[in-house]
C-alpha positions as CSV (number, residue, x, y, z in Angstrom):
1,M,-24.9,-7.9,4.1
2,E,-22.7,-6.1,6.6
3,H,-19.6,-4.7,4.6
4,L,-16.0,-5.1,6.6
5,V,-13.2,-2.8,4.7
6,L,-9.3,-4.3,5.3
7,G,-6.8,-1.7,5.4
8,I,-3.4,-3.4,4.6
9,S,-0.2,-1.2,5.4
10,G,3.7,-2.3,3.7
11,S,5.5,0.2,5.2
12,P,7.4,-1.2,8.3
13,V,8.1,1.9,10.1
14,P,5.8,2.4,13.2
15,R,2.8,4.7,12.8
16,S,4.0,5.9,9.4
17,N,2.4,7.9,6.8
18,T,1.4,5.3,5.1
19,D,-0.7,3.7,8.2
20,R,-2.2,6.9,9.3
21,A,-3.1,7.6,5.4
22,V,-4.7,4.3,5.3
23,Q,-6.3,4.4,8.5
24,T,-7.9,7.6,7.5
25,V,-9.4,5.8,4.5
26,L,-10.9,3.2,6.6
27,T,-12.3,5.7,8.9
28,A,-13.8,8.1,6.1
29,T,-15.8,5.0,4.9
30,G,-17.8,4.9,8.1
31,L,-18.1,0.8,7.8
32,P,-16.4,-1.7,9.9
33,T,-13.1,-1.8,9.4
34,K,-9.6,-3.9,10.4
35,F,-6.2,-2.6,10.1
36,V,-3.5,-4.9,9.3
37,K,0.5,-3.7,9.3
38,L,2.4,-6.6,7.3
39,S,5.6,-6.0,9.2
40,D,3.4,-7.7,12.0
41,Y,3.2,-10.6,10.4
42,N,5.4,-13.9,8.9
43,L,4.8,-13.5,5.0
44,E,6.5,-15.6,2.5
45,P,6.3,-14.8,-1.1
46,C,4.4,-17.2,-3.4
47,R,6.5,-20.0,-4.0
48,A,3.8,-20.5,-7.6
49,C,3.6,-24.9,-6.4
50,L,-0.1,-24.6,-7.3
51,G,-0.7,-26.3,-3.7
52,C,-4.0,-24.3,-3.6
53,L,-5.3,-25.3,-6.7
54,E,-8.1,-27.7,-5.2
55,T,-8.8,-25.7,-2.1
56,N,-7.9,-22.4,-2.2
57,T,-5.9,-22.5,1.1
58,C,-2.0,-21.4,0.5
59,V,0.1,-24.8,1.4
60,V,2.9,-22.8,3.2
61,A,3.0,-22.6,6.8
62,D,3.1,-18.9,7.6
63,D,1.0,-16.0,8.3
64,G,0.1,-15.8,4.7
65,R,-3.0,-17.9,5.4
66,E,-4.5,-15.9,8.3
67,L,-4.1,-12.9,5.8
68,A,-5.8,-14.4,3.1
69,E,-8.9,-15.1,5.2
70,M,-9.1,-11.6,6.5
71,F,-8.9,-10.6,2.7
72,R,-11.5,-13.2,1.6
73,A,-13.7,-12.1,4.3
74,A,-13.7,-7.9,3.5
75,S,-16.1,-6.8,0.9
76,A,-13.3,-3.5,0.0
77,F,-9.8,-2.5,0.9
78,V,-7.0,-0.3,0.7
79,L,-3.6,-1.5,0.4
80,G,-0.8,1.0,1.5
81,A,2.7,0.6,-0.1
82,F,5.6,2.5,-0.3
83,T,8.4,3.2,-2.9
84,P,12.3,2.0,-2.0
85,Y,14.3,1.5,-5.3
86,S,11.2,3.0,-7.3
87,S,9.2,0.2,-7.2
88,L,6.2,-1.8,-5.0
89,D,8.0,-2.6,-1.3
90,A,8.5,-6.3,-1.1
91,R,6.1,-6.8,2.1
92,S,3.2,-5.6,-0.2
93,K,4.3,-7.5,-3.4
94,A,4.4,-10.1,-1.3
95,F,0.4,-9.9,0.0
96,M,-0.2,-9.7,-3.6
97,E,1.2,-12.4,-4.6
98,R,-0.2,-14.8,-1.7
99,M,-3.8,-13.9,-2.4
100,Y,-3.2,-15.7,-5.3
101,C,-4.7,-18.8,-3.6
102,L,-8.3,-17.2,-3.6
103,R,-8.4,-17.1,-7.6
104,H,-8.5,-21.1,-8.5
105,Q,-11.7,-22.3,-10.1
106,T,-13.7,-19.8,-7.9
107,G,-12.4,-16.8,-8.2
108,L,-12.9,-15.3,-5.1
109,N,-11.3,-11.8,-5.0
110,R,-13.7,-10.8,-7.7
111,G,-16.0,-8.2,-7.1
112,K,-14.1,-6.5,-4.2
113,V,-13.9,-3.4,-4.0
114,G,-10.1,-1.8,-3.7
115,A,-7.7,1.3,-3.2
116,A,-4.4,2.3,-3.0
117,V,-2.0,4.7,-1.3
118,I,1.6,5.2,-2.4
119,T,3.6,7.2,-0.1
120,T,6.9,8.2,-2.2
121,A,10.2,10.1,-1.6
122,C,10.2,10.9,-5.6
123,Q,8.0,14.0,-6.2
124,P,5.6,12.4,-9.2
125,G,5.8,14.0,-12.5
126,A,9.6,15.9,-11.3
127,P,12.5,15.9,-14.0
128,Q,15.3,13.3,-13.8
129,L,13.8,11.2,-11.1
130,P,12.2,7.8,-11.6
131,P,8.6,7.5,-11.4
132,A,7.9,5.4,-8.6
133,A,4.4,6.2,-8.2
134,E,3.3,5.4,-11.0
135,T,5.2,2.5,-11.6
136,A,3.8,1.3,-8.0
137,G,0.4,2.5,-8.5
138,A,0.1,0.3,-11.8
139,Q,1.8,-2.9,-10.0
140,I,-1.0,-2.9,-7.7
141,A,-3.8,-1.6,-10.7
142,F,-3.0,-4.6,-12.9
143,W,-2.9,-7.0,-10.1
144,M,-6.4,-5.9,-9.4
145,M,-7.5,-6.2,-12.7
146,E,-5.9,-9.7,-13.4
147,E,-7.7,-10.4,-10.1
148,G,-11.4,-9.0,-10.8
149,I,-11.3,-6.5,-8.2
150,T,-13.1,-3.2,-8.6
151,A,-10.4,0.2,-8.1
152,V,-12.0,3.1,-7.2
153,G,-9.2,5.1,-6.8
154,T,-5.4,5.5,-5.9
155,M,-3.7,8.2,-3.8
156,V,0.1,9.6,-4.1
157,L,1.4,10.5,-1.1
158,L,5.0,12.8,-0.6
159,G,7.1,10.7,2.0
160,N,10.4,10.7,3.0
161,V,13.8,9.0,1.9
162,P,15.1,7.2,4.9
163,C,18.7,9.2,4.6
164,I,16.3,12.0,6.4
165,R,16.5,9.7,10.2
166,C,19.6,8.1,9.3
167,G,22.2,10.3,11.2
168,H,24.2,10.9,8.1
169,G,22.2,12.5,5.5
170,D,23.9,15.9,4.9
171,Q,27.5,13.6,5.0
172,C,27.3,10.3,3.1
173,E,28.1,10.7,-0.9
174,M,25.2,8.0,-1.2
175,S,22.9,10.4,0.4
176,G,19.3,10.5,-1.2
177,V,18.6,13.5,0.4
178,R,20.9,15.4,-2.8
179,M,19.3,12.7,-5.1
180,L,15.9,13.9,-5.0
181,H,16.6,17.5,-3.9
182,G,19.6,18.5,-5.6
183,P,23.3,19.0,-4.4
184,D,22.5,21.6,-2.0
185,A,19.9,20.0,-0.3
186,T,20.1,19.3,3.6
187,V,17.9,17.4,6.1
188,E,17.1,20.5,7.7
189,S,16.4,22.3,4.3
190,V,14.2,19.6,2.9
191,G,12.5,19.2,6.3
192,V,10.1,15.9,7.3
193,Q,6.8,14.9,5.6
194,T,4.3,14.2,7.9
195,F,0.8,12.9,7.1
196,G,-1.6,15.3,8.5
197,D,0.0,18.5,8.2
198,D,-1.5,19.3,4.5
199,P,-5.1,19.4,4.6
200,A,-5.1,18.5,0.9
201,S,-3.4,15.0,1.6
202,L,-6.4,14.5,4.6
203,T,-9.2,16.0,2.4
204,E,-8.2,13.4,-0.5
205,A,-8.0,10.3,1.6
206,K,-11.1,11.3,3.6
207,A,-12.7,11.4,-0.6
208,L,-11.1,7.9,-1.0
209,G,-12.9,6.5,1.8
210,Q,-16.0,7.8,0.6
211,Q,-15.5,6.5,-2.5
212,I,-14.8,2.8,-1.6
213,R,-18.6,3.4,0.2
214,V,-20.3,4.6,-3.1
215,A,-18.7,1.7,-4.6
216,L,-20.3,-0.8,-2.6
217,G,-23.4,0.8,-2.9
218,L,-24.1,2.8,0.3
């Protein structure tokens, strides 16, 4: 049996840190892979209409049907998400919801192997900051649990608050730069986090890919 590993990125930023981390995990599996960027698809949230009850096919006429077929064909996947407003991003959440159509009566998601990449601008464990990565990671982990998916690991990647690139990050009263890094922080002092510059993150992503391979019994 040939195993396909699907990589899904909820980040709309072109060639984002999330994208590159997910692609690194995919490559490290050494297996056939497919990468999808959710911002390239028209995807509504689940309507909770139960129109998929008998057929395991969503009745919403958008790209969710195509994504569900990709997900159904995959033995394993890596879901890359980020944390706007200290929680899971909307595209990743909508993707998770729409895979519900594969669940009814047959449990077509059961037995898959899943991993997650969470990109966040909130340093995990930092005092007086929201537990953004922990919250998003828990959302994905409990979704996997409910669907009967084997979770092999979650990688947390330090990313960038949008204020870094908006052009007003040093002057704006609502700047996330100062909120996250202190009142004297500037765009220049904080710098830009780039996946690939940190050898430890590269090593962790490659290890996660190997974990997926092992979990598939290869």
